[in-house]
C-alpha positions, 0 to 999 in steps of 0.5 A: 281147362287147356288154352286150345282144345280140338276134338275130331277135327276134319276138313273135307273139299266136297261132301263125299270126298275123303278128309284132308284132315281126319279126326284130329284131337289136340291139346295146348296149355298156356305157355306151352311149346307144341310142335306138329311134324310130318311130310308135305301134304300131311295136313299140318297147315290145313288143320291150323287154317281150319282153327283160324277159319281160313278154309274157303269153300268148297272146303268144309270143317267139322269138329266135335270141339274147337275151342280157343280160351273157352270160345267155341270157334265153330259158332263165332261170327265174323266180327267176334272172329276178327276180334279174336284173330290177330289179337288173341290167336296170331299166325306167322305164315311160311312165306313172309313176302307173300303174307305182307301187303306189297302196297304198304309200308312196314310201318303202315301195316304195323300201325294198322294192326295196333289200331285194330286190336289195341285201339292206338293211333297217331304217335302212340301207334308209331312209337309202339311199332318202332318198339315192335321192330326193336323186339324182333331185332330188326337193325336200324328199326326206325328206317325200316318203318318207311320200307316196303316189303320188296325192299327187305331180305327174307329174314328181314321180312320174316321178322317183320311178319313176327312183329306183325303177329305179336303186335296184338299181344297173342296168347297163342302164336302159330308158326307155320314153317317159319324158316322154310324160305331162309338159309340155315344161319338165319333159320336159327336166328328166327327160331331163337327169336321166336322162343325168346319171345314165347318166354318173355311173353308167356305165350303158347307156341304151336310150331308146324315143321318138317325139321325134327332137329329143330322140333327136338331142340325147342318143343316140349311135346310133339304130334306127328301127322300122316295123311291127315291123321295124328299117328303119334304124340307125346313128350319130348325128348322121350318120344324121339328117343323110343318112338312107338309108331313106325312112321316116326321111326322112319322120320328119325332114321332120315335125319342126317347124323355124323358117321351115318353114310346112307340115310334111311327111306320109306318106300312108296308115297303118302296116299292121296285123297282117292287111294287111301288104304282100307286099314292103316294108312301106313300099311302099304309102306310099312316094313312091320305091317301084318294082316290086322294092319291091312284089315282095320284102321288102328285107333290112337291109343295109349302107349308107353311114351304117349299116344300112337295109332299102331297095332304093333307099336315099337319100343314098348319094352319096360326100361331096365 
């Protein structure tokens, strides 16, 4: 049994509104690194908020299965969910300064997490809080316990957010665009830190990103999302070497590379909630579109390197 099991997950804002997450299926094993990629607005973060029970009304979450470590997340009560979130299942948000409480010191926030999830108090909690800051490689960690979030740099604040996320010793860590607000040098340090922690603790890591170069370096599998749907998934690097879906192909073609004078672009825009095509959601932008693509929405089916939602997939020739 997989650590995380998601079948036919959908999120809607209004009973008659089109879904912002549309029929997502996902599996994640213990200790595995899985990446979810796609443009802004593709539903990556919303799917994870639904998993964590953080979609507020009028948002409505439905799924055939939404299970973590054998627990049915759709049926969890408030108290059971609070015990699970932050301990077994933790999240690193995209903006660390928005995730940290500006009214309390770093040390207070760490101690509170340790008290809630591990039952630590007093000197034992303070010692563990200091150890966590040292684990995330914060210099002069003891002095940072007394600091407020506004006194930290962006990279330092993200390290504190990671320390808070791992304080409960989670089995699954979700990192939602953890390096977006940081400069390039700090981005590499944060990603290296997350991967080191994942290996040391044996955690599963679910990385949400739009940076395919980062994903190619650190993930074992990838799920590509477009307009709320998973359009392709499979192992790395095989899927990036020979993508089946035209959208994945277009994302890879837009990556800057030495010697590439002009980056490829995909014309048009991602369909909104009320202008979704009848057939394939990529059909209005796809250079390979045919009549059946416009008439019917393709299912997610097995292809050479995994699963893809395409009637005319790319790179399906047998290797020589």
